[in-house]
N, CA and C atoms as an extended XYZ file, in Angstrom:
228
Properties=species:S:1:pos:R:3:atomname:S:1:resname:S:1:resid:I:1 pbc="F F F"
N       142.866      139.111      185.368 N   MET     1
C       142.269      139.168      183.985 CA  MET     1
C       141.150      139.871      183.666 C   MET     1
N       141.519      140.463      182.382 N   PRO     2
C       140.510      141.568      181.926 CA  PRO     2
C       139.180      141.143      181.637 C   PRO     2
N       138.100      141.516      181.812 N   LYS     3
C       137.053      141.515      181.403 CA  LYS     3
C       136.631      142.027      180.082 C   LYS     3
N       136.094      140.979      179.443 N   THR     4
C       135.247      141.503      177.882 CA  THR     4
C       133.964      141.360      177.932 C   THR     4
N       133.494      142.341      177.111 N   PHE     5
C       131.898      142.489      176.892 CA  PHE     5
C       131.575      142.174      175.750 C   PHE     5
N       130.783      141.558      175.098 N   LYS     6
C       130.189      141.320      173.845 CA  LYS     6
C       128.758      141.888      173.908 C   LYS     6
N       128.359      142.410      172.828 N   TYR     7
C       127.245      143.074      172.599 CA  TYR     7
C       126.682      142.897      171.441 C   TYR     7
N       125.319      142.332      171.110 N   ARG     8
C       124.981      142.102      169.918 CA  ARG     8
C       123.783      143.325      169.260 C   ARG     8
N       124.484      143.752      168.033 N   ILE     9
C       123.579      145.152      167.672 CA  ILE     9
C       122.538      144.520      166.599 C   ILE     9
N       121.303      145.136      166.639 N   TYR    10
C       120.200      144.749      165.813 CA  TYR    10
C       120.069      146.220      164.984 C   TYR    10
N       120.607      146.168      163.676 N   PRO    11
C       120.549      147.420      163.259 CA  PRO    11
C       119.350      147.289      162.303 C   PRO    11
N       118.924      148.557      162.012 N   THR    12
C       117.672      148.552      160.912 CA  THR    12
C       117.969      148.324      159.584 C   THR    12
N       117.279      148.120      158.889 N   HIS    13
C       117.401      147.686      157.442 CA  HIS    13
C       118.086      149.007      156.796 C   HIS    13
N       117.921      150.246      157.277 N   LYS    14
C       118.858      151.363      156.594 CA  LYS    14
C       119.775      151.405      157.295 C   LYS    14
N       120.290      151.110      158.449 N   GLN    15
C       121.480      151.136      159.052 CA  GLN    15
C       122.556      149.970      158.555 C   GLN    15
N       121.667      148.978      158.237 N   ALA    16
C       122.420      147.633      157.512 CA  ALA    16
C       123.051      148.060      156.355 C   ALA    16
N       122.080      148.520      155.475 N   ARG    17
C       122.536      149.040      154.104 CA  ARG    17
C       123.537      149.768      154.020 C   ARG    17
N       123.508      150.778      155.187 N   ALA    18
C       124.649      151.703      155.043 CA  ALA    18
C       125.882      151.008      155.618 C   ALA    18
N       125.989      150.149      156.368 N   LEU    19
C       127.150      149.436      157.083 CA  LEU    19
C       127.677      148.443      155.905 C   LEU    19
N       126.680      147.924      154.924 N   THR    20
C       127.386      147.135      154.140 CA  THR    20
C       128.135      148.075      152.874 C   THR    20
N       127.417      149.120      152.606 N   GLU    21
C       128.000      150.018      151.652 CA  GLU    21
C       129.358      150.533      152.116 C   GLU    21
N       129.630      150.772      153.197 N   GLN    22
C       130.886      151.150      153.882 CA  GLN    22
C       131.645      150.052      153.762 C   GLN    22
N       131.331      148.822      153.953 N   LEU    23
C       132.312      147.576      154.005 CA  LEU    23
C       132.657      147.440      152.487 C   LEU    23
N       131.953      147.591      151.742 N   GLU    24
C       132.107      147.189      150.226 CA  GLU    24
C       133.133      148.184      149.634 C   GLU    24
N       132.886      149.637      150.070 N   THR    25
C       133.732      150.596      149.499 CA  THR    25
C       135.219      150.297      150.189 C   THR    25
N       135.257      150.117      151.635 N   CYS    26
C       136.636      149.659      152.116 CA  CYS    26
C       137.138      148.541      151.671 C   CYS    26
N       136.336      147.417      151.215 N   ARG    27
C       136.824      146.221      150.436 CA  ARG    27
C       137.507      146.789      149.039 C   ARG    27
N       136.652      147.547      148.260 N   LEU    28
C       137.272      147.903      147.096 CA  LEU    28
C       138.617      148.948      147.271 C   LEU    28
N       138.595      149.794      148.252 N   ILE    29
C       139.919      150.468      148.414 CA  ILE    29
C       141.016      149.683      148.783 C   ILE    29
N       140.981      148.520      149.687 N   TYR    30
C       141.713      147.907      150.107 CA  TYR    30
C       142.561      146.983      148.690 C   TYR    30
N       141.494      146.346      148.124 N   ASN    31
C       141.818      145.739      146.871 CA  ASN    31
C       142.748      146.391      145.868 C   ASN    31
N       142.238      147.564      145.395 N   LYS    32
C       142.752      148.717      144.456 CA  LYS    32
C       144.121      148.774      145.220 C   LYS    32
N       144.355      149.104      146.420 N   THR    33
C       145.768      149.623      146.696 CA  THR    33
C       146.632      148.304      146.620 C   THR    33
N       146.218      147.188      147.188 N   LEU    34
C       147.110      145.827      147.016 CA  LEU    34
C       147.329      145.609      145.602 C   LEU    34
N       146.553      145.915      144.545 N   GLU    35
C       146.613      145.666      143.118 CA  GLU    35
C       147.569      146.913      142.774 C   GLU    35
N       147.662      147.922      143.173 N   THR    36
C       148.687      149.025      142.993 CA  THR    36
C       150.000      148.651      143.121 C   THR    36
N       150.165      148.184      144.347 N   ARG    37
C       151.361      147.922      145.202 CA  ARG    37
C       152.105      146.612      144.407 C   ARG    37
N       151.165      145.981      144.169 N   LYS    38
C       151.836      144.663      143.315 CA  LYS    38
C       152.161      144.650      142.239 C   LYS    38
N       151.407      145.500      141.328 N   ASN    39
C       151.914      146.023      140.020 CA  ASN    39
C       153.172      146.701      140.133 C   ASN    39
N       153.236      147.931      140.806 N   ALA    40
C       154.514      148.360      140.990 CA  ALA    40
C       155.824      147.437      141.215 C   ALA    40
N       155.401      146.571      142.061 N   TRP    41
C       156.462      145.656      142.140 CA  TRP    41
C       156.905      144.668      141.108 C   TRP    41
N       155.872      144.147      140.595 N   VAL    42
C       155.979      143.271      139.178 CA  VAL    42
C       156.652      144.029      138.161 C   VAL    42
N       156.091      145.268      137.895 N   ASP    43
C       156.654      145.955      136.602 CA  ASP    43
C       157.916      146.505      136.870 C   ASP    43
N       157.976      147.240      138.168 N   GLU    44
C       159.379      148.219      138.198 CA  GLU    44
C       160.203      147.788      139.100 C   GLU    44
N       159.801      146.568      139.681 N   LYS    45
C       160.491      146.118      141.066 CA  LYS    45
C       160.731      147.232      142.196 C   LYS    45
N       159.480      148.126      142.237 N   LYS    46
C       159.460      149.300      142.997 CA  LYS    46
C       158.619      148.962      144.097 C   LYS    46
N       158.953      149.101      145.594 N   SER    47
C       158.048      149.102      146.870 CA  SER    47
C       157.505      150.323      146.816 C   SER    47
N       156.153      150.553      147.147 N   ILE    48
C       155.330      151.530      147.309 CA  ILE    48
C       155.255      151.658      148.890 C   ILE    48
N       155.462      152.575      149.556 N   SER    49
C       155.340      153.030      150.909 CA  SER    49
C       154.024      153.137      151.382 C   SER    49
N       153.629      153.256      152.680 N   LEU    50
C       152.697      153.528      153.315 CA  LEU    50
C       151.981      155.001      152.936 C   LEU    50
N       153.356      156.007      152.938 N   TYR    51
C       152.621      157.268      152.705 CA  TYR    51
C       152.448      157.590      151.184 C   TYR    51
N       153.130      156.989      150.270 N   GLU    52
C       152.676      156.868      148.708 CA  GLU    52
C       151.488      156.195      148.545 C   GLU    52
N       151.295      155.141      149.239 N   SER    53
C       149.772      154.793      148.864 CA  SER    53
C       148.649      155.610      149.551 C   SER    53
N       148.739      156.367      150.617 N   GLN    54
C       147.917      157.324      150.927 CA  GLN    54
C       147.841      158.377      149.971 C   GLN    54
N       148.917      158.727      149.303 N   LYS    55
C       148.937      159.799      148.388 CA  LYS    55
C       148.223      159.465      147.145 C   LYS    55
N       148.444      158.351      146.813 N   ILE    56
C       147.572      157.519      145.784 CA  ILE    56
C       146.130      157.607      145.666 C   ILE    56
N       145.723      157.164      147.249 N   MET    57
C       144.288      156.831      147.825 CA  MET    57
C       143.556      158.415      147.304 C   MET    57
N       144.204      159.408      147.634 N   THR    58
C       143.536      160.745      147.389 CA  THR    58
C       143.044      161.033      146.078 C   THR    58
N       143.647      160.252      145.080 N   THR    59
C       143.343      160.773      143.681 CA  THR    59
C       142.140      159.847      143.214 C   THR    59
N       141.838      158.631      143.998 N   TRP    60
C       140.497      157.791      143.616 CA  TRP    60
C       139.035      158.322      144.111 C   TRP    60
N       139.147      159.583      144.472 N   THR    61
C       138.070      159.939      145.407 CA  THR    61
C       136.829      160.104      144.257 C   THR    61
N       137.157      160.399      142.899 N   ASP    62
C       136.417      160.621      141.708 CA  ASP    62
C       136.144      158.968      141.108 C   ASP    62
N       136.937      158.263      141.483 N   LEU    63
C       136.760      157.033      140.513 CA  LEU    63
C       135.774      156.032      141.444 C   LEU    63
N       135.994      156.042      142.929 N   ILE    64
C       135.312      155.300      143.770 CA  ILE    64
C       134.111      155.886      144.393 C   ILE    64
N       133.144      155.458      144.055 N   PRO    65
C       131.816      156.140      144.663 CA  PRO    65
C       131.723      156.035      145.961 C   PRO    65
N       131.301      156.617      146.839 N   GLY    66
C       131.044      156.156      148.242 CA  GLY    66
C       132.499      156.655      148.953 C   GLY    66
N       133.776      157.066      148.298 N   MET    67
C       134.905      156.993      149.058 CA  MET    67
C       134.730      158.145      150.224 C   MET    67
N       134.184      159.141      149.919 N   ASN    68
C       134.194      160.505      150.718 CA  ASN    68
C       133.202      159.962      152.033 C   ASN    68
N       132.506      159.073      151.985 N   LYS    69
C       131.760      158.711      153.044 CA  LYS    69
C       132.477      157.780      154.312 C   LYS    69
N       133.356      157.270      153.823 N   VAL    70
C       134.284      156.457      154.635 CA  VAL    70
C       135.095      157.154      155.740 C   VAL    70
N       135.099      156.846      157.056 N   TYR    71
C       135.994      157.536      157.824 CA  TYR    71
C       137.409      157.709      157.333 C   TYR    71
N       137.936      158.629      157.681 N   SER    72
C       139.462      158.814      157.382 CA  SER    72
C       140.248      157.925      158.059 C   SER    72
N       140.130      157.666      159.072 N   GLN    73
C       140.945      156.585      160.081 CA  GLN    73
C       140.878      155.275      159.404 C   GLN    73
N       139.723      154.911      158.694 N   VAL    74
C       139.721      153.487      158.119 CA  VAL    74
C       140.624      153.477      156.615 C   VAL    74
N       140.872      154.799      156.040 N   LEU    75
C       141.661      154.879      155.055 CA  LEU    75
C       142.989      155.013      155.366 C   LEU    75
N       143.344      155.281      156.238 N   GLN    76
C       144.941      155.256      157.089 CA  GLN    76
C       144.982      153.820      157.240 C   GLN    76
C-alpha cells in the first residue's frame, strides 16, 4: 500500500497573491482555448488539435497580461 503525505502550506500575502494571479491567468487561458475550439466546431465543423491549440496560444501573449509568467508546462 503506497504511503501518501499531505502538507499544509501557509503562504505569505505576497505569495498568496502571486498564486492567485497564476491561477486566474491559467483559468483565462483555459476558457479562451475552450471557446476557440468550440467556435471552430460550431462555425466550420472543424476540430482543432492539441498542437493547433498550442500554436494559437502563442499568439495570445500580447492579449493576456501575465501569460509570460505562467510556467510553460502548465500551458501544454
